[in-house]
C-alpha positions in Angstrom: 238.2 70.8 95.9 237.5 67.7 93.9 233.6 68.5 94.3 233.8 71.7 92.4 233.1 72.3 88.8 236.0 72.0 86.5 236.1 75.6 86.0 236.4 76.5 89.7 238.6 73.8 90.6 241.0 75.1 88.0 240.7 78.8 89.5 241.2 77.4 93.1 244.4 75.5 91.7 245.8 78.8 90.1 244.9 80.7 93.5 246.6 78.1 95.5 249.7 77.9 93.4 250.0 81.9 93.6 250.0 81.7 97.3 252.7 78.9 97.6 254.9 81.0 95.0 254.7 78.1 92.3 253.0 80.5 89.9 254.6 84.0 89.0 252.3 87.1 89.4 252.4 87.8 85.6 251.3 84.0 84.8 248.5 84.3 87.5 246.9 87.5 86.0 247.0 86.0 82.8 245.3 82.9 83.6 242.7 84.8 85.7 241.5 87.0 82.7 238.2 85.5 81.3 238.5 82.0 82.6 235.5 79.6 82.0 234.1 80.2 85.3 234.2 83.9 84.8 232.4 83.4 81.3 229.8 81.6 82.8 229.0 84.4 85.1 229.0 87.5 82.8 226.5 90.0 83.7 225.7 93.3 82.1 227.7 96.2 83.9 226.9 99.3 81.8 224.8 100.7 78.7 226.7 103.3 76.8 224.1 105.6 75.2 225.0 108.2 72.6 224.9 106.9 68.9 221.7 107.2 66.9 222.5 104.2 64.5 223.5 100.7 64.2 226.9 100.5 66.2 229.1 98.4 63.8 232.6 98.4 65.3 234.3 98.6 68.7 238.0 99.1 69.6 239.7 99.3 72.8 242.9 101.5 73.2 246.2 99.5 73.8 246.1 100.7 77.7 242.2 99.7 78.0 241.3 103.0 79.3 239.1 103.9 76.2 236.4 102.2 74.2 235.8 103.9 70.6 232.6 102.7 68.9 231.7 103.5 65.1 228.1 103.7 63.9 225.6 104.2 61.1 225.4 107.9 62.2 229.0 108.4 61.1 230.4 109.5 64.4 233.0 108.1 66.7 232.2 107.7 70.5 235.3 107.3 72.8 234.1 106.1 76.2 236.2 106.2 79.3 235.6 102.8 81.1 233.3 102.8 84.2 235.0 102.9 87.7 238.3 104.3 86.8 238.7 105.7 83.0 240.0 109.0 83.2 238.1 111.8 81.2 234.5 111.9 79.9 232.8 110.6 76.8 233.2 112.5 73.5 232.0 112.3 70.2 233.9 112.9 67.3 231.7 113.9 64.2 233.8 112.5 61.0 233.6 113.6 57.7 232.2 110.1 56.3 229.3 110.2 54.2 228.5 106.5 55.0 228.1 103.9 57.6 231.4 103.3 59.6 232.6 99.8 59.5 236.1 100.2 60.8 237.8 101.9 63.7 241.1 101.3 65.4 243.6 103.3 67.6 246.9 104.4 66.7 249.7 103.0 69.0 251.9 105.4 71.2 249.9 108.4 70.6 248.5 109.2 74.0 245.2 107.9 72.8 244.7 111.1 70.6 244.7 109.4 67.0 242.1 106.9 65.5 241.5 105.6 62.2 238.1 104.9 60.5 236.7 103.4 57.3 233.3 103.5 56.1 230.7 102.7 53.2 231.9 105.9 51.3 235.0 104.1 50.0 237.4 106.3 52.1 240.0 105.9 55.2 240.1 108.8 57.8 242.9 109.6 60.0 241.7 111.6 63.1 244.1 113.5 65.6 242.8 115.1 68.7 244.9 118.1 69.9 244.9 116.7 73.4 244.3 113.3 75.1 240.7 112.6 76.4 242.0 112.2 79.8 242.7 116.1 80.1 238.9 116.6 79.8 238.4 115.8 83.5 235.7 113.4 84.8 232.0 114.0 84.1 231.4 114.8 87.6 231.0 112.6 90.7 233.5 110.0 92.1 231.8 107.2 90.1 230.2 107.4 86.7 226.5 106.4 86.4 225.6 102.5 85.0 224.0 104.2 82.0 225.7 107.1 80.4 223.6 109.8 78.7 224.4 111.1 75.2 227.9 112.9 75.2 228.2 116.5 74.4 230.3 117.3 71.3 233.7 117.3 72.1 235.5 120.6 73.0 238.7 118.8 71.8 239.7 120.1 68.6 240.2 117.2 65.9 242.2 117.3 62.6 241.0 114.8 59.9 242.9 113.6 56.9 241.0 111.3 53.9 242.5 108.9 51.8 240.2 108.0 49.0 242.2 105.5 46.8 239.6 102.4 47.5 236.9 101.7 45.0 234.8 99.8 47.4 233.2 100.0 50.9 235.8 99.8 53.7 235.2 96.7 55.9 237.9 97.0 58.1 240.9 99.3 59.5 243.7 98.2 61.4 246.9 99.2 63.3 249.9 97.5 64.5 251.3 97.5 68.3 254.2 99.8 68.6 253.7 101.5 65.3 252.2 105.1 65.4 252.8 105.8 61.9 251.2 103.1 59.4 247.7 101.6 59.2 245.8 99.3 57.0 242.3 99.2 55.3 240.4 96.1 53.8 237.8 96.9 51.1 235.3 95.2 49.0 237.2 96.3 46.0 239.6 93.3 46.9 242.5 95.0 48.1 244.4 95.9 51.4 246.1 99.0 51.4 248.8 100.4 53.7 249.1 104.0 54.6 251.9 106.1 56.4 251.6 109.2 58.2 255.1 110.1 57.4 254.5 110.0 53.6 252.8 112.9 51.5 249.2 112.3 51.5 248.9 113.3 47.7 250.9 110.1 47.1 248.2 108.0 48.7 244.8 109.0 48.3 244.3 108.1 44.7 243.1 104.6 43.1 246.6 104.4 40.9 248.8 105.2 44.2 251.3 102.4 45.3 249.5 101.5 48.3 248.3 98.2 47.6 249.8 95.5 50.1 247.3 92.7 49.2 245.2 92.0 46.3 242.9 88.8 46.6 241.9 87.8 43.2 241.3 83.9 43.0 241.0 82.7 39.4 242.1 86.2 38.4 238.8 88.1 39.7 239.0 90.3 42.8 236.8 89.1 45.5 235.4 91.2 48.3 237.2 91.7 51.6 235.4 91.2 54.8 237.6 91.5 57.7 241.3 92.4 58.2 243.5 91.2 61.4 247.0 92.1 62.6 248.6 89.5 64.9 249.6 91.7 68.0 252.3 89.0 69.0 254.0 88.9 65.5 252.8 92.0 63.9 254.6 91.0 60.5 251.2 88.3 60.2 248.4 89.6 58.6 244.8 87.6 58.3 242.5 88.4 55.6 238.7 87.1 55.3 237.1 87.5 51.8 234.2 86.8 50.0 235.2 82.9 49.8 235.4 80.4 52.3 239.2 80.8 52.7 241.1 82.8 55.6 244.4 83.8 54.1 247.5 84.4 56.3 250.2 86.6 54.8 253.6 87.9 56.2 254.1 91.7 55.6 257.9 91.1 55.2 257.5 89.1 52.2 255.1 91.9 50.5 255.7 95.0 48.7 253.6 98.1 47.9 252.3 98.1 44.4 249.5 99.7 42.3 246.4 97.9 42.0 246.0 95.0 39.5 249.9 94.8 39.2 251.1 91.2 38.0 253.4 89.0 40.2 252.2 89.8 43.5 253.1 87.8 46.5 251.2 84.5 47.7 249.9 83.9 51.4 251.8 81.8 53.8 248.6 79.8 54.5 245.2 79.3 52.9 242.7 78.1 56.0 239.5 76.7 54.7 237.1 74.4 56.9 237.4 71.0 55.5 233.7 70.5 54.6 233.9 73.7 52.8 236.9 72.9 50.2 236.3 74.1 46.8 234.8 71.3 44.8 233.6 69.4 47.7 231.0 71.8 49.0 228.3 72.4 46.5 225.7 74.7 48.3 225.8 78.4 48.5 229.1 80.0 48.8 230.0 80.5 52.7 232.5 83.1 53.6 234.0 84.4 56.8 232.8 87.8 58.0 235.4 88.3 60.7 238.6 86.8 61.5 240.9 87.7 64.6 244.2 86.4 65.8 244.3 85.0 69.4 246.0 87.3 72.3 248.8 84.9 72.4 249.5 85.1 68.5 249.3 81.0 67.8 245.6 80.9 66.6 242.9 82.6 64.5 239.1 82.5 64.9 236.9 83.1 61.8 233.1 83.3 62.0 231.4 82.0 59.0 228.0 83.5 57.3 225.7 80.7 57.1 227.9 78.3 59.0 229.6 78.3 62.4 233.0 80.0 63.8 236.3 78.0 63.7 239.7 78.2 65.2 243.0 77.5 63.3 246.6 76.8 64.5 248.8 79.3 62.7 252.3 78.1 64.1 255.1 76.1 62.6 254.2 73.0 64.6 250.9 72.5 62.7 252.6 72.3 59.6 253.1 68.4 59.0 251.0 65.2 59.9 251.3 64.4 63.5 252.6 60.7 62.6 253.6 58.7 59.4 252.7 55.0 59.5 254.2 52.4 57.2 252.8 49.0 56.9 255.6 46.8 55.9 253.4 44.2 54.1 251.7 47.2 51.9 254.9 49.4 51.4 254.8 52.8 52.1 251.3 54.5 51.8 250.1 57.8 52.2 250.5 59.7 55.8 247.7 59.1 58.2 246.9 61.9 60.9 245.8 60.6 64.2 244.8 62.2 67.3 247.2 61.3 70.3 244.2 59.0 71.8 244.5 56.9 68.7 248.1 56.6 68.5 248.3 53.6 70.8 244.9 51.8 70.9 246.2 48.9 73.2 247.6 51.1 75.8 244.8 53.5 75.7 242.3 50.6 76.0 243.7 49.5 79.3 242.6 52.7 81.0 239.8 52.5 83.4 236.6 54.2 82.1 235.5 56.9 84.8 231.9 56.0 86.3 230.8 59.6 85.2 231.7 58.6 81.6 229.7 55.5 81.8 226.7 57.6 83.1 227.2 60.0 80.1 227.4 57.0 77.8 224.1 55.5 79.0 222.3 59.0 78.4 223.7 59.3 74.9 222.6 55.9 73.8 219.2 56.7 75.5 219.0 59.9 73.8 220.0 58.5 70.5 217.4 55.9 70.3 214.9 58.4 71.4 215.8 60.0 68.2 217.5 63.1 70.0 220.4 63.4 68.3 221.6 67.0 69.6 221.5 65.5 73.2 223.0 62.3 72.1 225.9 64.4 70.6 226.2 66.3 73.6 226.3 63.4 76.2 228.7 61.3 73.9 231.1 64.4 73.7 231.1 64.7 77.4 231.7 61.0 77.8 234.6 61.2 75.3 236.2 64.1 77.4 236.4 61.4 80.2 237.3 58.4 78.3 239.1 59.6 74.9 239.9 56.1 74.0 236.6 54.6 73.8 235.7 53.5 70.1 232.0 52.8 70.6 231.6 56.6 71.8 233.4 58.0 68.7 231.1 55.9 66.6 228.0 56.9 68.7 229.0 60.6 68.3 229.3 60.1 64.8 225.9 58.6 64.3 224.5 61.5 66.2 226.3 63.9 64.0 225.1 62.0 61.0 221.4 62.2 62.2 221.7 66.0 63.3 222.6 67.1 60.0 223.8 70.5 60.7 226.5 72.3 58.4 229.8 70.3 58.3 228.4 67.6 60.3 228.8 65.0 57.9 232.4 65.8 57.7 232.9 65.5 61.4 231.0 62.3 61.6 233.3 60.8 59.0 236.1 61.9 61.1 234.7 60.1 64.2 234.1 57.0 62.3 238.1 56.9 61.3 238.8 57.4 65.0 236.5 54.6 66.0 237.9 52.1 63.4 241.3 52.8 64.3 240.3 51.7 67.9 238.1 49.2 66.7 238.4 48.0 63.1 235.2 45.7 63.6 232.9 48.6 64.3 229.8 48.2 62.4 228.2 51.2 63.8 231.3 53.2 62.5 231.4 51.7 58.9 227.6 52.2 58.3 227.7 55.6 59.7 230.7 56.5 57.6 229.2 55.4 54.4 226.1 57.2 55.1 227.9 60.4 56.0 229.8 60.2 52.7 226.6 59.5 50.8 225.2 62.9 52.6 228.2 64.7 51.2 227.8 63.4 47.5 230.9 61.7 47.7 229.4 58.7 45.8 232.2 56.6 44.9 233.7 57.1 48.6 230.2 56.0 49.7 230.6 53.0 47.8 233.8 51.8 48.8 232.9 52.6 52.5 229.8 50.3 51.8 232.1 47.6 50.6 233.7 47.5 54.1 230.4 47.2 55.7 230.3 43.8 54.0 233.2 42.7 55.8 231.2 42.5 58.9 228.7 39.7 60.2 226.4 38.2 57.6 223.4 40.6 58.7 225.3 43.4 57.4 224.8 42.6 53.8 221.1 43.8 54.1 222.7 47.1 55.4 225.0 47.3 52.5 222.3 46.5 50.0 220.2 49.4 51.4 223.1 51.7 51.1 224.0 50.4 47.5 220.5 51.3 46.7 220.7 54.5 48.3 223.8 55.5 46.4 222.3 54.5 42.9 219.1 56.6 43.9 221.2 59.6 44.6 223.4 59.0 41.6 220.1 59.3 39.5 219.2 62.5 41.1 222.3 64.2 40.4 222.3 63.0 36.9 218.9 64.3 36.3 219.9 67.7 38.1 223.3 68.1 36.5 222.6 66.2 33.1 225.9 64.2 34.0 228.0 67.2 33.2 229.9 67.1 36.7 232.9 65.1 37.3 231.2 63.6 40.5 228.2 62.7 38.2 230.4 61.4 35.6 231.7 58.6 38.0 228.5 58.0 39.9 226.7 57.5 36.5 229.4 54.6 35.6 228.6 52.9 38.7 224.8 53.6 39.0 222.9 50.1 38.5 225.8 48.0 39.0 225.4 45.2 41.6 227.3 45.1 45.1 230.9 43.2 44.6 230.9 40.2 46.0 233.2 39.1 48.9 235.2 37.0 46.3 235.4 39.7 43.8 236.4 42.2 46.4 239.3 40.1 47.8 240.7 39.5 44.3 240.5 43.1 43.5 242.3 44.1 46.7 245.2 41.4 46.1 245.6 43.2 42.8 245.6 46.6 44.1 248.1 45.3 46.5 250.6 44.8 43.7 249.9 47.9 41.9 250.4 50.3 44.9 253.9 49.5 45.7 255.2 50.7 42.5 253.8 54.2 43.4 254.9 54.0 47.0 258.0 56.1 46.8 256.1 58.9 45.1 253.6 58.9 47.7 256.1 59.2 50.3 257.7 62.1 48.5 254.3 63.8 48.6 254.0 63.3 52.2 257.4 64.5 52.9 256.7 67.9 51.0 253.6 68.2 52.8 255.0 67.9 56.0 257.8 70.8 55.5 257.5 73.7 57.4 256.8 76.9 55.7 257.1 79.8 58.2 259.2 80.6 61.3 258.9 78.6 64.7 256.3 80.4 66.7 254.8 79.5 70.4 254.1 75.7 71.0 251.4 73.5 69.3 248.2 74.6 70.5 245.9 71.6 69.8 247.3 68.9 71.8 245.5 69.4 75.1 242.1 69.5 73.0 242.9 66.4 71.3 244.0 64.5 74.5 240.9 65.5 76.2 238.3 65.1 73.3 235.2 67.3 73.6 232.7 68.1 75.9 228.9 69.1 76.0 228.0 71.0 73.1 231.6 70.6 71.7 232.6 69.6 68.3 235.5 66.9 67.8 238.5 68.8 68.7 242.1 68.9 67.3 243.3 67.4 64.2 241.5 64.2 62.6 242.4 60.6 62.7 242.4 60.3 59.2 242.9 56.5 59.3 243.3 56.1 55.4 243.6 52.3 55.9 240.5 51.9 57.4 238.3 53.6 54.5 240.4 51.6 52.2 238.5 48.3 53.4 239.0 46.2 56.4 242.5 44.9 55.2 243.8 48.3 54.7 244.7 47.9 51.0 245.2 51.3 48.9 244.4 51.3 45.5 246.7 51.9 42.8 247.5 55.4 41.6 246.6 54.6 38.1 243.4 53.0 39.3 242.5 55.8 41.3 243.2 58.5 38.4 241.2 56.3 35.8 238.2 55.7 38.3 238.4 59.2 39.7 236.0 62.4 38.9 237.8 64.1 42.0 235.7 66.9 43.8 239.1 68.3 44.8 241.1 70.9 42.7 244.5 69.6 41.5 246.1 71.9 44.0 245.2 74.8 46.1 245.5 78.2 44.4 246.7 81.3 45.8 244.8 84.6 46.0 246.6 85.7 42.7 245.4 82.5 40.6 248.8 80.5 41.0 249.6 77.7 43.0 250.9 78.0 46.3 253.9 75.8 46.4 253.3 75.0 50.1 249.7 74.2 49.8 249.5 71.7 47.0 247.3 68.7 47.8 247.0 67.0 44.5 244.9 64.4 44.2 247.0 62.5 41.7 249.7 62.7 44.5 247.4 61.5 47.3 245.7 58.5 45.6 243.3 56.2 47.1 240.4 53.6 45.8 237.8 56.3 47.0 237.2 57.1 43.4 238.8 60.5 43.7 237.3 62.4 46.5 238.4 60.8 49.8 237.0 62.5 52.8 240.1 62.1 54.7 242.2 63.7 52.2 240.5 67.4 53.0 242.0 66.7 56.7 245.3 66.8 55.0 245.4 70.3 53.8 246.3 73.2 55.8 242.7 73.9 56.8 242.2 70.4 58.1 245.6 69.8 59.7 245.3 72.9 61.6 241.6 72.9 62.4 241.4 73.4 66.3 237.7 73.6 67.0 234.4 74.8 65.9 231.8 76.6 67.7 228.2 75.6 67.3 225.3 77.6 68.7 225.1 81.0 67.4 223.5 82.0 64.2 225.4 84.0 61.4 223.2 84.8 58.3 221.8 88.1 58.2 224.5 90.8 58.8 227.7 90.8 57.1 229.9 92.1 59.9 229.3 89.7 62.8 232.5 88.8 64.8 234.0 86.3 66.6 237.1 86.8 69.0 239.2 85.1 71.6 238.7 86.5 75.2 241.7 86.7 78.0 245.4 86.5 77.6 245.5 83.0 77.5 242.7 82.7 74.6 240.6 80.6 77.0 237.2 81.5 75.8 235.6 82.7 72.4 232.7 85.3 72.1 230.5 85.3 69.2 227.4 87.4 67.9 224.3 86.2 66.9 221.1 86.9 64.8 219.0 86.0 67.9 220.4 89.0 69.9 222.5 86.9 72.1 226.3 87.0 72.6 227.6 83.3 72.9 230.6 82.5 74.9 232.3 79.0 74.3 235.2 77.2 75.8 238.0 77.8 73.1 239.8 74.4 73.6 236.7 72.3 73.8 234.0 74.1 71.7 231.5 73.8 74.9 228.9 76.4 74.9 229.3 77.6 78.4 227.0 81.1 78.3 224.4 83.0 76.3 223.1 86.3 77.0 220.6 88.7 75.3 222.7 91.8 74.3 220.4 93.1 71.6 216.9 93.2 70.8 217.6 92.1 67.3 221.1 91.1 66.4 224.6 91.0 68.0 227.4 92.0 65.5 230.5 93.1 67.8 231.9 91.7 70.7 235.4 92.8 71.9 237.2 92.0 75.0 239.2 94.4 77.2 243.1 93.9 76.8 243.7 93.3 80.5 240.5 92.9 82.4 237.8 90.5 82.2 235.3 93.1 80.7 233.6 92.4 77.3 232.0 95.0 75.2 229.0 94.2 72.6 226.9 96.0 70.2 224.5 95.5 67.3 221.4 96.7 65.7 220.6 98.8 68.6 222.2 102.1 69.1 224.0 101.3 72.2 227.1 99.7 73.6 227.0 97.2 76.7 229.5 96.2 78.8 230.0 92.8 80.6 231.9 91.7 83.6 231.6 88.6 85.6 229.5 88.4 88.7 230.8 87.5 92.2 228.4 84.5 92.1 226.0 82.8 90.0 223.0 84.3 91.6 224.1 87.6 90.6 224.8 86.8 87.0 222.5 88.3 84.3 223.2 85.2 81.7 220.3 83.0 80.8 219.9 80.4 83.5 219.9 77.0 81.5 217.0 75.4 84.0 217.8 72.3 81.8 220.1 71.4 79.4 217.3 70.9 76.8 216.8 74.5 77.1 220.2 75.1 75.5 219.5 72.6 73.0 216.5 74.3 72.1 218.6 77.7 71.6 220.9 76.1 69.5 218.5 74.1 67.5 216.4 77.4 66.7 219.6 79.1 65.4 220.4 76.5 63.2 217.0 76.5 61.8 217.1 80.2 61.5 220.3 79.6 59.7 219.1 77.4 57.3 215.8 79.3 56.2 218.0 82.5 56.2 220.6 81.4 53.8 217.9 79.4 51.7 215.7 82.7 51.3 218.9 84.4 49.9 219.9 81.8 47.6 218.5 83.0 44.4 219.5 86.5 45.4 222.2 88.4 43.9 223.5 89.8 47.0 225.6 92.3 45.1 222.2 93.8 44.0 221.4 94.6 47.7 223.1 97.7 47.5 220.4 99.3 45.1 217.9 98.9 48.2 219.8 101.4 50.2 217.5 104.1 49.2 214.5 102.0 50.5 215.2 100.9 53.7 211.9 99.5 54.2 212.0 97.4 51.4 215.5 95.9 52.5 214.3 95.5 56.2 211.2 93.5 55.0 213.8 91.2 52.7 216.1 90.8 55.6 213.3 90.0 57.9 212.3 87.1 55.7 215.7 86.0 55.3 216.1 85.7 59.0 213.4 83.0 58.6 211.2 84.8 61.6 208.1 86.4 62.1 207.1 89.2 64.6 207.9 88.1 68.2 210.3 85.4 67.5 213.5 87.5 67.7 213.9 87.9 63.8 214.8 91.6 62.5 211.8 94.0 62.6 211.4 97.2 60.8 214.1 99.6 61.4 215.2 102.9 59.7 219.0 102.0 60.3 219.4 99.3 58.0 222.8 99.7 56.2 224.6 97.6 58.4 222.7 94.6 57.6 223.7 94.9 53.8 226.2 92.1 52.8 
């Protein structure tokens, strides 16, 4: 058994546990749905043909007997699953006048009622006069692997139209056990709630009191991209909008209002990947194209346009820092959030490093010196999974991240540097990499202070520090020329430009002065930390990040769990914080004074004022971003797919135990990741152009995918690796090449659109050939490289 791969070994242990009675039948069935070993063996089972346009949305019925698909052809296809689904495929010809972007089943209606939303601003409720099961089988005991076009259904269908929105409908949702209510998210910035029991006339105008949520940061509505209902706790609603924040609401705390009414409730949580925090990220705006709760109800996953996919913990257990450290000689300082592997470095350092970790460490060093950062990162991550308390591995992985330079890598490099310095305060590689990463983030004051810490190393470190100081000054001059000194960051950097590096004596004197000043502010800082640690929502299932944090990351994975912010290290080798007053005077903070809620007001539970969390990093300390909800709750990021061309690309958890994450991609593949570690375990070609949709069956290891093609594909695990249809990675370099190509495609795609007002793209809808050419250029590809080609069905590509 020990010779088996990890995934198969876990499967064997579960089977053995069930055999001896230590695992219940229910727990066994749950654990066996979409395991990593199964995800690696997915093969195409069926191709469902019937639509005549892009298939934009998929929805499984609660019992798993039927799959509904919505398309640009404005029809809904209802498919019984192969090998056991009762009935035959049927087509519902809706009254929509635009592409369908949302489809959902109403619960407890015998699979007779569905809800759809489309580009025509309308939401429609469809009710069949009888169940699809009553139609009987299409003939034969076993349906064919490829289904032909379904005939028009002999079932009568009554449709009700709701016309209150003033923007395209991007999503519709229903709640488990509720056969009456349904919700819609629109580009007009609102989520509306509809109820079958109420008069339709009271719910079909713009002024109707059906608005449950309106997202208007800074007083201006923002387009909504996705909507999700927590199937475990249906009162929780997740919304992805046209900004970088995923918002979590509690329906019990909201009331139905008319549009643009004042005094609307705030979200429970504002979740933003740390590197996309407002004020820090200065590139093209990134937004989530899709958000979905996990099947356990304790986490969400979001797929970001021009970025990667991220999972967040939404339980009460993740509200506060994992540990608060007090240093007697310095007084109480700001809370530090650490991984479990770094809580007790002496104990962790005594652990024996496995031979497999040493091999992976050697490969990582070799790849790094060969200037192959993608491979170096993967091997260092693999070694860290086996030896999570090795400081040099964190420093090496941080250096690989910095050199790789993909979206968000600099922020993750800073986090790994803090981990390394917590374990080994003398690590020069971690100190130098941290300074470079902060410089890459344009955190010039923070980079300067981090460079001062480099000077605390051996004498030869002064040469490295001198080069860093010159690079900081050069970048400061570039920003000043670009922005004219108008930004807060540039104002600070301009003050330091041209100033010489501080001597060791001057820095020691400055730290001594900072030590006395900081003591007068310790009580205020501790109160702020206590306020941040206070829970804001009812207790839910246990904290989901602990395993990932203990194990670290593996091949292709990103650093898992919450960060070791290690504020004492970034403050310098002595761990002395700057005074609050000094930080205020020296700060041109890239962080907002607090997180604003969706109505433009402060959300009391998510204030992270830089005046409360002070440091000597000149106003934009990178670790402070990890102390916000998006940082404390970030579980993992999933890197490999490309999300830049379409605006409906999905990411979902697979299996009752949320062991896998599936993502669509612009290269026509569906990507499968290990949810806990972020490891890319499979990629399979599922569309000739772009994969947008991926939805897992509620009970079986069965995955449905769709995209630009007019078909739906079903995937199931093969019995053996030889039978799998997935791409065989003949060498790990093949996987790296696919991932690197997608990152290049994503960079080129977003850069091509940077100067384009995406709202104006709607004007191209009457000229699909021109829009297709624009989107092909935005994808960064030419004919034959997998980029989008000419297609008359182009509406689904409009963002």
